[in-house]
C-alpha positions as CSV (number, residue, x, y, z in Angstrom):
1,X,-13.9,53.0,-14.5
2,X,-10.5,52.0,-13.2
3,X,-10.8,48.7,-15.0
4,X,-11.7,50.4,-18.3
5,X,-8.7,52.8,-17.9
6,X,-6.3,49.9,-17.4
7,X,-7.6,48.1,-20.4
8,X,-7.2,51.2,-22.7
9,X,-3.6,51.7,-21.7
10,X,-2.2,48.5,-23.3
11,X,-4.3,49.2,-26.4
12,X,-2.7,52.7,-26.9
13,X,0.8,51.2,-26.2
14,X,0.2,48.5,-28.8
15,X,-0.9,51.1,-31.4
16,X,2.2,53.2,-30.7
17,X,4.4,50.0,-31.0
18,X,2.7,49.1,-34.3
19,X,3.1,52.6,-35.6
20,X,6.8,52.7,-34.8
21,X,7.2,49.2,-36.3
22,X,5.5,50.3,-39.5
23,X,7.7,53.4,-39.8
24,X,10.9,51.3,-39.2
25,X,9.9,48.8,-41.8
26,X,9.0,51.4,-44.4
27,X,11.5,54.1,-43.6
28,X,13.2,53.8,-47.0
29,X,10.0,54.8,-48.8
30,X,9.3,57.7,-46.4
31,X,12.8,59.0,-47.1
32,X,12.4,58.5,-50.8
33,X,9.1,60.5,-51.1
34,X,10.5,63.2,-48.8
35,X,13.6,63.6,-50.9
36,X,11.7,63.6,-54.2
37,X,9.5,66.4,-52.9
38,X,12.5,68.3,-51.5
39,X,14.6,68.1,-54.6
40,X,11.5,68.9,-56.7
41,X,10.9,72.0,-54.6
42,X,14.5,73.3,-54.9
43,X,14.9,72.5,-58.7
44,X,12.0,72.5,-61.1
45,X,14.0,70.2,-63.5
46,X,14.1,67.4,-61.1
47,X,10.5,66.3,-61.6
48,X,10.6,66.4,-65.4
49,X,10.1,63.3,-67.5
50,X,13.7,63.5,-68.9
51,X,15.1,63.5,-65.4
52,X,12.8,60.6,-64.3
53,X,14.1,58.6,-67.3
54,X,17.7,59.4,-66.2
55,X,17.0,58.2,-62.7
56,X,15.5,54.9,-64.1
57,X,18.6,54.3,-66.3
58,X,21.0,55.0,-63.5
59,X,19.1,52.9,-61.1
60,X,19.2,49.8,-63.4
61,X,22.9,49.0,-62.9
62,X,22.8,49.8,-59.2
63,X,19.7,47.7,-58.8
64,X,21.3,44.7,-60.4
65,X,24.3,45.1,-58.1
66,X,22.0,45.6,-55.1
67,X,20.3,42.3,-55.8
68,X,23.7,40.6,-56.2
69,X,24.9,42.0,-52.8
70,X,21.6,41.2,-51.1
71,X,21.7,37.5,-51.8
72,X,24.9,36.8,-49.7
73,X,23.6,39.2,-47.0
74,X,20.4,37.0,-46.8
75,X,22.6,34.0,-45.8
76,X,24.5,36.2,-43.3
77,X,27.6,36.5,-45.5
78,X,28.9,39.4,-47.7
79,X,30.6,39.8,-51.1
80,X,32.8,42.8,-51.6
81,X,34.1,41.6,-54.9
82,X,30.8,42.2,-56.8
83,X,31.6,45.6,-58.2
84,X,35.1,44.5,-59.3
85,X,33.5,41.4,-60.9
86,X,31.4,43.8,-62.9
87,X,34.4,45.4,-64.5
88,X,36.5,42.3,-65.0
89,X,33.8,40.2,-66.5
90,X,32.6,42.9,-68.9
91,X,36.2,43.4,-70.0
92,X,36.6,39.7,-70.8
93,X,33.5,39.9,-73.0
94,X,34.5,43.1,-74.7
95,X,38.1,41.8,-75.4
96,X,36.7,38.5,-76.7
97,X,34.7,40.5,-79.2
98,X,37.3,43.0,-80.2
99,X,40.5,41.0,-80.1
100,X,39.4,37.4,-80.8
101,X,36.6,38.2,-83.2
102,X,33.9,36.4,-81.2
103,X,30.4,37.6,-82.2
104,X,28.9,40.0,-79.7
105,X,26.3,37.7,-78.2
106,X,28.7,34.8,-77.4
107,X,31.2,37.4,-76.1
108,X,28.6,38.9,-73.8
109,X,27.6,35.4,-72.6
110,X,31.3,34.6,-72.0
111,X,31.6,37.6,-69.7
112,X,28.5,36.7,-67.8
113,X,29.8,33.1,-67.5
114,X,33.1,34.3,-66.1
115,X,31.3,36.4,-63.5
116,X,29.2,33.4,-62.5
117,X,32.2,31.2,-62.1
118,X,33.8,33.9,-59.9
119,X,30.7,33.9,-57.7
120,X,30.8,30.1,-57.6
121,X,34.5,30.1,-56.6
122,X,33.8,32.6,-53.8
123,X,31.1,30.3,-52.5
124,X,33.4,27.3,-52.5
125,X,36.1,29.2,-50.6
126,X,33.7,30.4,-48.0
127,X,31.9,27.1,-47.4
128,X,34.5,24.4,-48.1
129,X,37.7,26.2,-46.9
130,X,35.8,28.0,-44.1
131,X,37.3,31.4,-45.2
132,X,35.8,34.5,-43.7
133,X,33.6,36.0,-46.4
134,X,34.6,39.6,-45.6
135,X,38.4,38.9,-46.1
136,X,38.0,36.4,-48.9
137,X,35.9,38.6,-51.1
138,X,38.1,41.6,-50.2
139,X,41.1,39.7,-51.6
140,X,39.1,38.7,-54.7
141,X,38.1,42.3,-55.2
142,X,41.8,43.4,-55.2
143,X,42.7,40.6,-57.5
144,X,39.9,41.4,-60.0
145,X,40.8,45.1,-59.9
146,X,44.4,44.3,-60.7
147,X,43.4,41.9,-63.4
148,X,41.1,44.5,-65.1
149,X,43.9,47.0,-65.0
150,X,46.2,44.4,-66.7
151,X,43.7,43.5,-69.3
152,X,43.0,47.0,-70.3
153,X,46.6,48.3,-69.9
154,X,45.1,51.3,-68.2
155,X,43.2,52.3,-71.4
156,X,39.5,52.6,-72.0
157,X,37.9,50.1,-74.4
158,X,35.5,51.8,-76.8
159,X,35.4,49.6,-79.9
160,X,32.1,48.0,-79.0
161,X,29.6,47.1,-81.7
162,X,26.2,48.7,-82.2
163,X,24.6,45.4,-81.2
164,X,26.7,45.2,-78.0
165,X,25.6,48.6,-76.8
166,X,22.0,48.4,-78.2
167,X,20.2,47.6,-74.9
168,X,21.9,50.5,-73.2
169,X,20.9,53.0,-75.8
170,X,17.6,51.7,-77.1
171,X,14.2,53.4,-76.3
172,X,10.6,52.8,-77.1
173,X,8.3,55.8,-77.3
174,X,11.1,57.9,-75.7
175,X,11.4,55.6,-72.7
176,X,14.7,53.7,-72.2
177,X,14.4,49.9,-72.4
178,X,17.3,49.0,-70.1
179,X,15.3,49.4,-66.9
180,X,13.1,46.6,-68.1
181,X,16.0,44.2,-67.4
182,X,16.0,45.4,-63.7
183,X,12.2,44.9,-63.5
184,X,12.6,41.4,-64.8
185,X,15.4,40.6,-62.4
186,X,13.5,41.9,-59.5
187,X,10.5,39.8,-60.4
188,X,12.5,36.6,-60.9
189,X,14.5,37.0,-57.7
190,X,11.3,38.0,-55.8
191,X,9.5,34.8,-57.0
192,X,12.6,32.7,-56.2
193,X,12.8,34.0,-52.7
194,X,9.1,33.8,-51.8
195,X,7.8,30.9,-53.8
196,X,10.5,28.3,-54.1
197,X,12.2,25.8,-51.8
198,X,15.5,27.5,-52.6
199,X,14.2,30.9,-51.5
200,X,12.8,29.6,-48.2
201,X,16.1,27.8,-47.6
202,X,18.0,31.0,-48.1
203,X,16.0,32.8,-45.5
204,X,16.3,29.8,-43.1
205,X,20.1,29.6,-43.5
206,X,20.4,33.3,-42.9
207,X,18.2,33.2,-39.9
208,X,19.7,30.2,-38.2
209,X,22.3,28.0,-40.0
210,X,22.6,25.5,-37.2
211,X,18.8,24.9,-37.0
212,X,18.7,24.8,-40.8
213,X,21.3,22.1,-40.9
214,X,19.4,20.1,-38.2
215,X,16.3,20.4,-40.3
216,X,18.0,18.8,-43.3
217,X,18.9,21.9,-45.3
218,X,22.3,21.6,-46.9
219,X,23.7,24.9,-45.7
220,X,26.9,24.9,-47.7
221,X,25.1,24.1,-50.9
222,X,22.6,26.9,-50.4
223,X,25.5,29.4,-49.8
224,X,27.3,28.2,-52.9
225,X,24.1,28.6,-55.0
226,X,23.5,32.0,-53.5
227,X,27.0,33.2,-54.4
228,X,26.7,31.7,-57.9
229,X,23.5,33.6,-58.6
230,X,25.1,36.7,-57.2
231,X,28.0,36.3,-59.6
232,X,25.6,35.9,-62.5
233,X,23.7,39.1,-61.6
234,X,27.1,40.9,-61.4
235,X,27.9,39.7,-64.9
236,X,24.6,41.0,-66.3
237,X,25.2,44.3,-64.5
238,X,28.7,44.5,-66.1
239,X,27.2,44.1,-69.6
240,X,24.5,46.6,-68.9
241,X,27.0,49.1,-67.6
242,X,29.3,48.7,-70.6
243,X,26.3,49.0,-73.0
244,X,25.1,52.1,-71.3
245,X,28.5,53.8,-71.1
246,X,29.5,52.5,-74.5
247,X,32.9,51.9,-73.0
248,X,34.9,49.9,-70.4
249,X,37.4,51.8,-68.3
250,X,40.3,50.4,-66.3
251,X,38.4,50.9,-63.1
252,X,35.0,49.9,-64.3
253,X,32.5,49.2,-61.5
254,X,34.7,50.4,-58.6
255,X,32.6,53.5,-57.9
256,X,29.6,51.3,-57.2
257,X,31.1,49.5,-54.1
258,X,29.7,51.9,-51.5
259,X,26.2,52.2,-53.0
260,X,25.8,48.5,-54.0
261,X,26.3,47.6,-50.3
262,X,24.2,50.5,-49.0
263,X,21.2,49.9,-51.2
264,X,20.0,46.6,-49.9
265,X,20.8,47.5,-46.3
266,X,18.9,50.7,-46.5
267,X,16.1,48.8,-48.1
268,X,15.8,46.5,-45.1
269,X,18.0,43.5,-45.9
270,X,19.4,42.7,-42.5
271,X,23.2,42.5,-42.1
272,X,22.4,39.6,-39.6
273,X,20.8,37.5,-42.4
274,X,17.4,36.0,-42.9
275,X,15.4,39.2,-43.5
276,X,14.7,41.4,-46.5
277,X,12.8,41.5,-49.8
278,X,13.2,42.8,-53.4
279,X,10.7,45.7,-52.8
280,X,12.9,47.0,-50.0
281,X,16.0,46.6,-52.2
282,X,14.3,48.6,-55.0
283,X,13.5,51.3,-52.5
284,X,17.1,51.5,-51.4
285,X,18.3,51.7,-55.0
286,X,15.9,54.4,-55.9
287,X,16.7,56.4,-52.7
288,X,20.4,56.4,-53.4
289,X,19.9,57.2,-57.1
290,X,17.6,60.1,-56.2
291,X,20.2,61.4,-53.8
292,X,23.0,61.2,-56.4
293,X,21.0,62.8,-59.1
294,X,19.3,65.3,-56.8
295,X,22.7,66.5,-55.3
296,X,24.1,66.8,-58.8
297,X,21.2,68.9,-60.0
298,X,21.3,71.2,-57.0
299,X,25.0,71.8,-57.5
300,X,26.2,70.1,-54.3
301,X,30.0,69.4,-54.6
302,X,30.6,65.8,-55.6
303,X,32.9,65.1,-52.7
304,X,30.0,65.5,-50.3
305,X,28.1,62.6,-52.1
306,X,30.3,59.9,-50.6
307,X,30.1,61.4,-47.1
308,X,26.3,61.5,-47.4
309,X,26.3,57.9,-48.7
310,X,28.3,56.7,-45.7
311,X,26.0,58.6,-43.3
312,X,23.0,56.8,-45.0
313,X,24.7,53.4,-44.4
314,X,25.2,54.3,-40.7
315,X,21.6,55.3,-40.2
316,X,20.4,52.2,-42.1
317,X,22.5,49.8,-40.0
318,X,21.3,51.6,-36.8
319,X,17.7,51.3,-37.8
320,X,18.2,47.7,-38.8
321,X,19.7,47.0,-35.3
322,X,16.8,48.7,-33.6
323,X,14.3,46.9,-35.8
324,X,15.8,43.5,-35.1
325,X,16.2,44.0,-31.4
326,X,12.9,45.6,-30.5
327,X,10.5,45.4,-33.4
328,X,11.3,42.1,-35.2
């Protein structure tokens, strides 16, 4: 009897450990379902088809930015310049179209190319010059914000063609098409991370760069590629944002900084590198979007939204630290 009792104790302890581990790894989805139910209870409009469509559209730009931020995080770096890159690159494309007479498609591609080059440059500075990513990308963010203000002269650019804004306004059967871009990006990044040598190298570099270098992985090259892809995603996000808003403001993209960083962290992308996946990123994006839309619908003052977003980041980082330390 004593022996049986001793054997049952570790089994119960193991089950409790597994349960806590499961909760910590899926906390974003638990929060999401709880908030959807809560907002739906307090406001009957929240669960309508129209509002679900609105959430999907708003989540598209944030989702693209969440992917862009997540890639540097996976290699244990960070890029604060991504939201500023969104505004600057989209303004380059729009001005090429409106002022230089470049057709909308080459103009859009020019903007995406500029964003990609900015990401590449950030990667070079961080790897070859050994600059601290936090400070380097912070300085780049300030530069791009100033450059955007200079390009627009403080005005809002609205002279965008119907073709330029089509993807942001188009729908099929009443459902917006723009979220399909996010679905495609999630699928491609997910396949890249899980099924390619590059993806496995990204996780390895983020987990242990010294061991990765010893194993023959070119750490600097992987980081540069990661920042370049991140810049490309920021450029696409910039085009989608301009297409959706049908305008480019002098501070385009700046409001996304907090949430673009929060979304992947809340979704389980570790700030220590080497851990995270696109499903978690999607969960973080949807969670923050639901919070924003839900608070607006329930008439919560807008100045509380930023505070709640910061509180969510704090909880996410704390959970990530607990998960890494005790339940990795």
